[in-house]
N, C-alpha and C positions, 0 to 999 in steps of 0.2 A: 809600363804596366805595373811595376812595383809601387810607384807613387800613386797610381790610380787605385790599386788594391788597398793601400793604406788609407786613402781618402774615403773609400767605401766603408771600411771598418770604423774609421773615426766618426763617420756620419751616424753609424748605429750605436756605438758605445759612448757617445756623448749625449744620448737621450736617456730619459728615465725609463723607457720601455725595457731596456736590456736587463736592468737589475730586478725589475718587477717580474719579468718573465723568468729570470734565473731562479728567483725564490719559488715561483709557482712550479717550475720544472722539477726542482729538487724535492719539494714537498710532495708533489704528485707521485714522483718516482718512489719515494720512501713509503708513502701510504699504500699505493697499489701493490708493492712488493710484500708489505706486511699482510695485507688482506689475502693475496694469492697464496702466500706461504701458509697461513692458517687454514684456508679453505682446502688447498690441495693436499695437506697432510692430515686433514680431519677424517674421522671414521666414516662420515657420510659419503666422502668422495672415494676413499680407498677401499671401502667395503668393511663394515663393522659387524659386530656380533648379531645385531638385529636386522641387518639388511643383506641384500644380495651382494656378494663380493664382486668387485670390479678389478680389472687388471691395474695394479698399482704402477705409478710412474717410477722409473728408475731415478737415481740421483741426478743424472745428467739432464733428463727430460724435465724433472722437477725444477732444477736450477734455471734452465732456460725460460720456462714459463714464468717463474717468479721474477727473474732479473729483467726480462724484456717485456713484461706485461704492461708497464707504464708507457712503452713506446706507442701503444695504440692511442694514447692521449698526446704524447710528445710530438708525434708527426703532425697532429692538427695545429700545434703551436708553431712548429717550424714552417708549416704551410702558410700560416698567417703571417709569419715574419717575411716570407718570400713575397707575399702580396703587398705588405706594407713597405718593403724596401723600395720598390719603384712606384707603387700606388701613391705613397705620400709625396713623391716628387712631382707627379702629375697633379695631385690635388693642390699642393702649395706653389706650383709653378716654378719649382727650383730645378726642374729638368732642363730648362733653357740655360740657366747659368752653368749647370754641369757640363753641357755640351759646348758652351762657350769656353769654359776652362780647358776642356779636352775635346777639340773638334772631331777627333777620330772616334766615331761612335762605337766602332767595333772594340776599341780598347776599353771604353767605358763599360760596355756590356760584358766583355770578358772579365773585367775586374769585379763586376757585380756577381757573376757566376762563381768565381773563385772565392769571393768574400762570403757568399752564402754557404758554400761548402764548409768553410772555416767556422762560420757562426753555427751551422747545424751540428758540426762535430763538437763545438764548445758546449752547446746545450745537451748534446748526447752524453758528454762526460759528466755534467751535473746530474742528469737523470740517472745515470748508472751509479754515481756516487751515492745517491739516495737509495736506490733500489738494492744495490749490492750490500750496502751497510746494514739496512734493516732486514733484508731477506736472508743474508748470511747468518745474522744473529738468531733468527727464528729457526732456520733450517738446522743449524748446528745444535741448538738447544733441543731439537726434536730428534737428534741422532742421525742426521743426514750429512753427507760429505759433498757440498755443492761444487767443489772444484776438482772432483775426482777424474773428470774427463776433459781432455784438451779442447773438445768441441765447444765448451763453454766460452773459452776465450775468442773463438771464431765468431760466435753469436754476439758477444759484446762488441767486437770490432765492427761487425756488419750493422749493428744498430746505429753506430755513429754515421756510417755511410747512408743508411736509410733516412735518417733525419735530414742530412744534407740534400739528398735527392728530392725529398718532399718540399724543401725550401725552393728548389729550382722549379718544381711544378707550380708552386705559388707565384714565382716570378713570371712564368708564362701566362698564368691566368690574369694577373694584374695588367699585363700589356694588352691582352685580348679584350679585357673589360676595363677601360680607363677610369671608370668611377670606382674609387677605392672602397667605399662602403658596400656597393653592390658586388664587387669582386670578392671581398672578404666573406660576405654572407653566402654567395654562391659556392665559393671554393670549399668552405667548411661544411655547408649544407650537403653538397654532393658527396664529399669524402666521408662524412660522419653518418648521414642518414640515407641519402638516395642510393649511393652505390651498394651499401650492405643489403638494403631492401631488394634492389634490382638483382643483385647477385644471388640472394636467397630464392627469389622467384624463378629466375632462369635456370637455376640448378635443378629444378624439379623436372626439367625436360632433358632428354638424352644429349641433344646438341648443346643446350645451355650448360650442362655439367662439364662439357669440354672447354667452354669459354671461361667459366667462373675462375679457374686458377690464374688466369691472366689479368684479372682485375687488380688495380693497384693495392688495395688493402689486403687481398688474399695473397698477392705476391710478397707483400711486406711480411706477413705472418709466416709464409713458407720460407722466406729468406732467413728469418730469425729462428725458425723451427720452434715458435712459441706456442703453437696450438690454437690460435684464432684471435679474432678481434671483435669489433662491435657486430660484425655480421654472423657471429657464432663460430663454432669450431671450423677451422680451415679444412676444406675438402681438396686442397691442392695436391696434385701428384707431382708438382715440380720439385726438383732438388733445390738446395739452398743456392747453388751457383746459377741455376737457370732462373730462379725467382729474382736473384740480384740483377741479372741481365735484363729481365722484363721491366723491373722498376727503373733501371738505368735508362732503358729505351724511352719510357714515359717522360722522364726528366729531360733527356736529350731532345726529344721532339718538342716539348713545351718550351724549354729555354731556347732551343734553336729557332723555332718559329717566332718566338717573341723577339729574339735578337734581329732576325731578318725583317720583321715588321718595323722595328725601331729604326733600323738602318734606312728604310725607305720612307718612313713617315715624315710629314711636314710638321715639325714641332716649333711653336713660337710662344 
């Protein structure tokens, strides 16, 4: 298993994709944190002299929103990585040589799952490096104490887990949809556009409002206590640990079903 994990990591880190993605993740993290820090500390948001006062965020809530805001883009990137990890093998027919080198398919799929968790955490560290550095500089300059609450560290750690789990969801999508381009477009389109729209629409009904917190993007926001994603402010009533279990369940089902299908499929 150790050798298989090393092989999967080597496959990824010997391509040009990894460093291009690394630059994008770092820059997006820094940019989003800077924008959120300026917006959330502005008079327009906090309630200024000319507007109706709003309940200001405390330092802990402010830091979580600023530091984890870029995760709403970051999980789309790791979702894409999950799709490409096995989608590229099907596309270029290297999946056959992979299973010839390691005939036990369960070992290969287990290695892919663990490697994706590592890769997701790696990009999470890069995203947080950008967001924490730029966000902290702005928040401190505006008189806030971003690390005054220990829950900040929990949110940062959970963001690493969230990115890894989204990569596993991408892995399952790529197995269910063998065409790499189609899998990539469908996965990103559903996560970025379809799910937020559907979540907003169904939340207008009483029954739908109970379902919405269990959607992947809403669970991610609740897990990080970040205040919302592309679908708008989170309406989730889930605690951070319940939301983490929900997202883990999505990843386990997708990766598990994908592994089961791969074990039974005729690959040539």
